[in-house]
C-alpha positions in Angstrom: 8.5 7.7 6.4 10.8 4.8 7.3 9.4 1.5 6.0 8.3 0.2 9.4 6.1 2.9 9.2 4.6 2.9 6.1 3.7 -1.2 6.2 1.8 -0.4 10.0 0.6 2.5 7.8 -0.2 -0.1 5.3 -1.2 -2.6 7.9 -3.9 -0.5 9.3 -5.5 1.0 6.3 -5.7 -2.9 5.2 -7.3 -3.3 8.1 -4.7 -5.9 9.5 -4.9 -5.3 13.1 -2.7 -7.1 15.9 -4.0 -9.6 18.4 -2.0 -11.8 20.9 1.3 -11.7 19.4 -0.1 -12.5 16.0 -1.5 -9.7 13.1 -5.1 -10.9 11.8 -7.0 -9.6 8.9 -10.5 -10.5 7.6 -11.2 -11.0 4.2 -14.8 -12.9 2.7 -15.3 -13.3 6.1 -11.8 -15.2 7.1 -9.9 -14.2 9.1 -5.9 -14.7 8.6 -3.2 -15.1 10.5 0.5 -13.9 9.6 3.3 -14.0 12.5 4.7 -10.6 10.7 3.3 -7.9 9.4 3.9 -8.3 5.5 7.1 -6.0 3.7 4.6 -3.3 1.6 7.9 -1.6 1.1 9.7 -4.5 -0.4 7.6 -6.6 -1.7 5.6 -6.6 -5.3 3.1 -8.7 -4.0 2.3 -7.3 -1.1 1.8 -4.4 -2.7 -0.8 -5.8 -5.3 -2.5 -6.7 -2.8 -3.0 -4.0 -1.2 -3.9 -1.9 -4.6 -6.3 -4.8 -4.9 -8.0 -4.0 -1.8 -9.3 -0.3 -2.6 -12.6 0.1 -3.7 -13.5 0.7 -7.0 -14.0 5.5 -6.6 -10.0 5.3 -5.2 -8.5 3.2 -7.6 -8.3 6.1 -10.6 -7.0 8.4 -7.5 -4.4 5.2 -6.1 -3.6 5.3 -10.1 -2.9 9.6 -10.5 -0.9 9.6 -7.4 1.6 6.7 -9.1 1.6 8.7 -12.3 2.6 11.2 -9.7 5.8 9.5 -7.9 6.8 7.4 -10.8 5.9 9.1 -14.0 8.1 11.5 -16.3 5.9 12.5 -18.8 2.4 12.5 -16.5 0.3 9.8 -18.7 3.3 7.4 -19.3 1.8 4.6 -18.5 5.1 2.0 -18.6 6.1 3.7 -15.5 3.4 3.0 -13.6 3.1 -1.0 -14.6 6.9 -1.0 -13.8 6.8 1.2 -10.8 8.9 -0.4 -7.0 6.9 -1.3 -4.6 7.8 1.6 -2.2 6.8 3.8 -5.1 3.4 2.5 -4.7 3.1 2.1 -1.5 3.8 6.4 -0.8 1.1 6.6 -3.3 -0.9 4.4 -1.6 -0.6 6.2 1.4 -0.3 9.6 0.0 -3.9 9.1 -2.0 -5.4 7.8 1.9 -3.6 10.9 2.9 -1.6 9.3 5.8 1.9 9.7 4.1 4.0 12.0 6.9 6.8 13.4 5.1 10.6 12.9 7.0 11.0 15.2 9.7 
């Protein structure tokens, strides 16, 4: 997937929508707007927000996908803690079943 495809898929998974040319999402009953999508592929802070949006039951699945993506040893925690944003984004979408391999 391209960065643009990844960012669009994560935005949709996190409840973002486009209205009147701006991107919107709702958190705690408050609507937020942003003129453009966040760059989840390259911004660790954006990925942290996506990770925080996961329901508790999905977090373990996400960590397992992230381990499979970045760890050389199946339980090497340091690789997970220092995983770059693109690896996190890929694991996030894999966990949701939204990852598409490049054609």
